[in-house]
N, C-alpha and C positions, 0 to 999 in steps of 0.2 A: 828288234836288234839295235843295240846301242854301242857306242864306243866306250871303252873302260879305262883307258890310261892316258895320261898326258905325256909320259916320258918319251914315247917314240916320236912325238911331235916337236921335241926341243930344237932340232935342226931347222924345222920349218919356221919356228918362232925366231930363231937367230937370224935367219934370212929376212924375216919380216921386220925385225928391229933395225938391222943394218940398212934395209931399203928405206926406212922412214926416218932414220936418225937425223938426216940433213935436209929433210923436206921443208920448204917454206911455202906458205899459201901462194898460189898463182891464180889470180882472178883475171880472166880475159874476156874480151868482148869482140865477137865477130860482127861485122856490119858491111853494108854496101855504100859506096860513095862514087860521085862523079863530078867533074868540073861543071861550073855554071857558065852561061845560061844553058837551059835545056837544049840538047842536041849538039852541044860542043864537045862531048866526050861520053864514052860508054860507062855504065855502072859496073864497078868491079868490087870484088870482095877483099876485105882487109881484116886484120886481127890486131887488136890493141891490148897490150899488157897493162891492166889497170893499176898495177903496183909501180912498175918502172916508167910507164908512159910510152914504151917502145911500140911502134906500129910496123907491121909486116904485111907485105902484099901477098895475097893468096891467089888471086886470078889476075891475069894480065893479057887479055885478048880483046883488042879494040873492035873486033868484028861482032862482039856480043855484049848485051846488057845482062849482068848477073844480079839476081835478087833472091830473097827468101832463103837465107842460109841457116842451117841448123846442124849442130854437132851431135854425133851419135852418143848413146849412153856410155859406151866404153871409151869415148874421147879419141877414137882412132879415125873416124870418117866424118866427112861433111856431106850433106845432101843440099842441093840448091837448084834453082831454076835459071835458065838463060834463054834469051830470045835475040834474034838478029838486031844489031844496032840500027839497021836500015828500016826496020818495021815501023809503022806509024806510031805505035805506042812505045814510049821509051822505057817503061817499067810496067810490071804486072801485065804482060801481054800473054794471057792464058791461051789465046788461040794460035800462037805461033812460037811456042816454047818447047824446050827440051828439059828433062830432069837429069841431073848429073850427080855423080858422087866423086869425091876426091879424098886423098889422105888429109889428115888434119892440117898439114902444111901446104895444101893445094896441089901436091904432086899426084900423078896417076889419075888424071881426069878421065872419067868414063861416062858415056851417055847410057843411062839405064832405061829412059823412056824417050823415044824420038817423037817428033811432031807427028800427030795423027796415028800414033801407035794404038793398037787395039781398036782402030776406027774411032778414037776419041777426038772430037772436034776441038775441045779445050780441056786443060787440066792444070792442077797446081796445088799450092798450100801443103807441102809435105811435112809430116811430123813423124819422128822415130817413135815406135813403141818402146816402153821402158826396157824391154828385153833386148832391143836392138835387132830383132829378127823380122820386123814388119814395119811398113811405112803407111801411115794414114794419109789420105789425100782426097781431093775432089776431082770429078771427071764429068764431062758433058758428052754424051754419045752423039756421033754422026753429024749433027748440025746445030746451028745457033738456036733453032726453034725447040730443041729438047731441053729439059731441065738438067741441072747439075745433080749428081748423086755423090754419096760418100763411098769410097772404095779403098781397098788395101792392095799393096804389092809387097813382094819380098825385096831385100836390098839390092838384088840384081835386076829388078824391074819385071820379074816374072810372077806367075800365079796371081793374076788380078782377081780380087773377090769383091762382090757387090754387097754393101752393108745396108743401104737404105733404098727404098722405092719411092720416097717423097722428095720433093725439091729440097736440097740440103747443100750448104756451103760452110766454109770456115770451121771445119771439124778439128778437134783437138782431144788428146788423151787425158785421162785423170792420172795422178802420180803413180798409182799402182797398176795402171793399164786395164782396169776392170770396168771402166766407164768411158764414154765419149761425151763431149759437149759440142753442139753445133748450132748453126742458124738455119731455121726453117721458116715457112710462111704461116703466119697465124690467121685468125679469122676476123680480127678487128682492123678496120682501116684499109687503105689501099697501098699497093706496092709503091715505094719500098718501105713505108713506115710500118708495115706489118711484118717486117723481118724480126722474128722472135728467137729467144734462146731455148734450146731443147737439150735434154740429156737422154742417154740410153745405156743400159747395161751391156757390157761386151764380154762375150765368151771367146777366149783365146783359142781353145782347142777346136771349136766349130767355126771360128772366124765369122761370128754372127752377132747381131745386136737384138735386144729385146727390151720390153718395158720402156718404150719411148714416151717421154714426159715433156710437155710444154711448160716452161718455167715463167716466162714473161708474157704479158698481154698489155702493151703500152702504146704510146704514140710516137716513140722514137724509132729510128732506123738502127738496129743493133748488129754489130759485127765483132769478129775476132775474139771469141770467148776463150778463156783459159782458166784452169783450176789453180787454187792456191797450193803451195807446197804440201800442206797437210790434207788437201782434198775437201776442206770444209766450206770453201767459198768459191765463187766464180766471178771473175772480172771480165768486162767486155766494154767495147766502145759503143756509146749511144749518141746518135747524131740526128740532125734534121735530114730531110729527104735529099738535099743536094750536098750533104757532107761539108757544109761551111762552118759548122760548129759541132765538134764531137767531144764529149766528156768520157771519162773512165768511170764506170759504175761497178759496184759489187753487189752480189746477192748471195743468200744461202743456197745450198744445193736443192732446196725445195722451192726456191723462187722468192722467199720472204726476205725482209729487211733490206730492201733496195737502198743503196747509199751512193751518192755521187762523191767520189773521193778526189776527183780532179775536174773542177768545173770552172772554166774560164772561156775566153774567146778564141782559143786555139782548136785545131783539129788533131785529135790524138787517136792513133789507130795502130793497126797491126802490121806484122804479127805481134800480138801481145804475149809476153812471157813473164809469168809470176815466178821469179827464180827463188832458189833456196836461201838467198841473202835477204829475202823479204821485199825486194824491189820489183816493181812491174815495169819491165823494159818495153819500149814502144818508140815509134817515130811520130813526130809532130810537125805541124806547119801552122804558122800564124799568117793568115791570108793577108796579102798586100804588105806584109812586114818581113817575113823570112821565107827561105826555101825549107825543105825538109831537114829536120834535125833529129838526133838520137837522144832520147831522154829516159829517165827512170823516176818513178814515184816510189818513195820509201814508205811502205805501209806501216812500219814500226815507228817512224819518227815524223811522218808527214812532210819530210823534206823532198823537194823536187830538184833533180839533178840533170843538168845538160852537159853532155860529154864533149860536144864539139861546137865551137863558135867560129864560123867562117862565112864571109861574104862571097867566097869564090867556089865553094863546094856544097853539095847536098848530101844528106846521109839518111839511109833507110835500113830496115830489116835488122835490128840489133838482136844478138843472141848471146847471153851471158853464160859462162861456165867457170866453175872452180876446179882446176885441174888437179888439185890435191886430193879431191874426193873421188878417187877412181871407182868406177861402178863395179866392174867384175875383173878379177885378175887371178887366175888359177895358177899357182906356182908349179906343182909337180907334173901337170899334164900339158902336152904340147898344144892342145886345142881346148877351147872353153867348154868343158863338159857339163858344168852347171851354170845356171843363170840366176841372178838375184835382182829383184826389183820390187819397189823403188829403192834406190840407193844413192844418196843418203835417205834415211827414213826416220820418222819420229814415232811410228806406230808399228803396223804389220809389214813384214816383208814376205815375198813369194820366192821360194826356192824351187827352181825347175831342175829336177834330176834327169840324167840322160835316159833312164829307163823307169818311167813313173810307175809301172806295174810291179816292180821288184821292191823288196824291203830295203830300207835304208835307215841310217841313223845320222843325226845332226847334232853337233855340239858347238857352242859359241864360247869363246875365250876372250878375256880382257887383254889389254896390252901388257899386263904383268904376268900373264899365263894362268890366271884364275878362271876355272870353268864357271860360267855364270848361267848357262842354260843348256838343257838337253831335251831333245824331242825326236819324234819320228813323223812329224807333220810337215807338210810342205808350205803351210802358211804359219809363220812364226811371229808372235807378238813380242816386240822388243821395247814396248813403251815404258817398262819399269827400269830399263837399263839407263845408266848415266850417259851423258853425251860423250862421244869419243869414237875411236877406231877399235873395231873388234875383228877377230878371226873366226870364220866359220870353217869347221872341219866336218866333212861328210864322208861316209863310207857306204859304198854300194858295189855289189858284184866283185868283191875283193879288191877294189880300187879306192884310193884315198884322194879326195878332192879338197882343195882349200880355196877360200875367197875372203876378201876383205869387205867389211861393211862399215859405214859411218852412221852412228846413231846421233840424230840431231837433238 
């Protein structure tokens, strides 16, 4: 079953053109900051418009340290961690933290995981699945003597699912959500220099992983892996045992072609985010010289960018987003009936229909209304399309759904 005519969608395209006629690129950076020295103030979340330079306060609660902030794929929600300001560790306190979500502007703060929920002794490192319907994280059951595992929850903190049975930390999604990358314990050397990079295939329907592969076997302590936007490379932090010198390294997804792309006397770490603009966002510290700063290494130009210079404040946990590239926005339906990921994409996209077992038709139209692709498959290859914004029109069960995609 396929759609046959463009005429009935002229109103939809008119709305689409009006909506985008005045849009300008809006690149933003979420991050966490606090006054120095340590202990003089709590870590809070902020948002910086990278075009105008405007900074907006997202959280403002001096009773908590906030850290590890990430924007949802539809740009509507933030997930982050917070721990009591009075706790001994002023950041990354996995043993005494809560996971919360807020609106993108910081309103409607909700605790989705409370301390010790599900009898987890510690947890952290949340990442949205590209669909926005699942959060990847790590959790340590019961006590400090137990290993960390990789788990998932839904955006409300419910339906916990266990993905790994081996010691696993620092998990992250591939751009299409079909793989995960994480840190596990290798067989060479002693802890922590045997912290190695692993990947696994991820089955969304079953919420399970398979085909776990160890990619590195080296003498560095590896952390915070992330995929490149096209999924062809993995970047991670490689350090000495005490994390006094940590470089950013890339490898192929089979572990080959290890390359140090940022090698100096600084400590560069996570959460690492290889964003769609080609930059790897991270925080850094130059021991005995600076407090934490937020930086980005441009993999296209080799240029290293520091976003904040201050002797009075520290900065951690950067997360970049281009708000012009809306992930999913279905115009005619009151709720998001289809999901598309990854978006933006340079290759394949996944179209999740509301009733996968029923027939459906999918058409893609250019910004001038030309039909460029027609299919009845849920995995669509758009690699041959030119870069730009396209409209997807799908029909199923006598309903019409639309969504915008950006081809990189």
